[in-house]
C-alpha angles and dihedrals in degrees: 000000000000139000114241104163117170114277115260104181117180114220109254095013104126104181142006108213110212120200121178110204129197112172121311094097093178091057091048093051092048090050093050092045090053091050092052095043096045099043108083106147109032119075105235145178123198121219118190119192109201105208091174096061117105124219108287095022117135122236118265104272092209091059092045091050090054090058098258124142109231120206119199112198090181099249142356103319093168131258098277096051092042091055091047090053091052092045090054089055096041123111104185129105088241136033118221116197110205129177116236091231093063136098120209114229134199100352093309094164092051091048095048094048092048090047092052091049090051092048106040123178101041095103101208126048126191137182142205123287127200132184125246090275092054096253119138116271102197094198096098088092139013144187118255117270113254136174087259094053090046091050089051088053092048094048095047094245093125091055093046094046103029112181093016110140093219103037098033099033099160088062090064089230122268095324107144096214086244099123134058107265141159111245137188099230131026107196123229095243089081116006129147117199127176103243092231088057091048089052093048092050092048095241122257122344100245092209085079098078093189131339123028095045092099093050089048091051091049091050091051091047091054091048088054091055097259123136113210112223135203123222109206094196096063105083133177135174112240121197094203115214096006092136103046142037117257095245094048091046092051091052091051093045092053092046086056093049093050091048091052091052092049093048102042106027132064115264093254093047091045092051090052091048092053091049090051091050091051091049092050092050091048092051091052092045091052091049085064098203097115122043089202091069092046089053091048091052092049090048095047092123087065095060112020092089094047127232115352108269089038118246109234 
């Protein structure tokens, strides 16, 4: 299920910044403040979807006072559906998906919008993410999952050769995200999409409750002949995992991976991919160094079938 409302672009509105919030109000406000302070050239609107608000709750006055539009879906509808709701209300030429646990640096929104306008036709545009200490966080983009990459995970090769282009292929090697480059996947923490392209692709597949929806969108973009592109000059700080516990996040991540396999691979290939995932998780659980993997192994019944409702 996707949201594909008619386009209602406002003349001069460059980008609609979409932030999906779930708790952590201080992080959300800091994110929005950085967007407003660091965006000086592009004409923007900010749309916040509050997935933590219960039916009857009032919008956050602090966000309203800052000029944001706050959407209240009446509960946690998931990341994919929340973004689709915001996209249906957006008026900019572009959509910019931005995680609530991020801080925009050095005019990143301006830079990304200008970059997309200089390089039309690529569909999805990403940037560079760093951690709170300024070190590269490579998770702004990925390579597509394959049977080979999943085998490398299962066999422990990715852990033994982290950042190796052959044995950890989804990491894209040791590339520092410091050059313009076509990539397979632009992640949803920082992703600019022309709104017409978003509309043509049908937005996010809402069967992906959270995690996996950005990879699915990137796969569909590639199938449509688009070539996602990374802009190295658009940089944000990303406080990875600030809004969820490690065990819960791992469960959701693996639900997303299983759902991707079921949707985009043949049944036989998908079954093999799931078995390889389960093997990789079991190996890490037995190693005993990280309680998150042990919890994921014990909770395997929660993720081995993918997102509830099964994406296929």
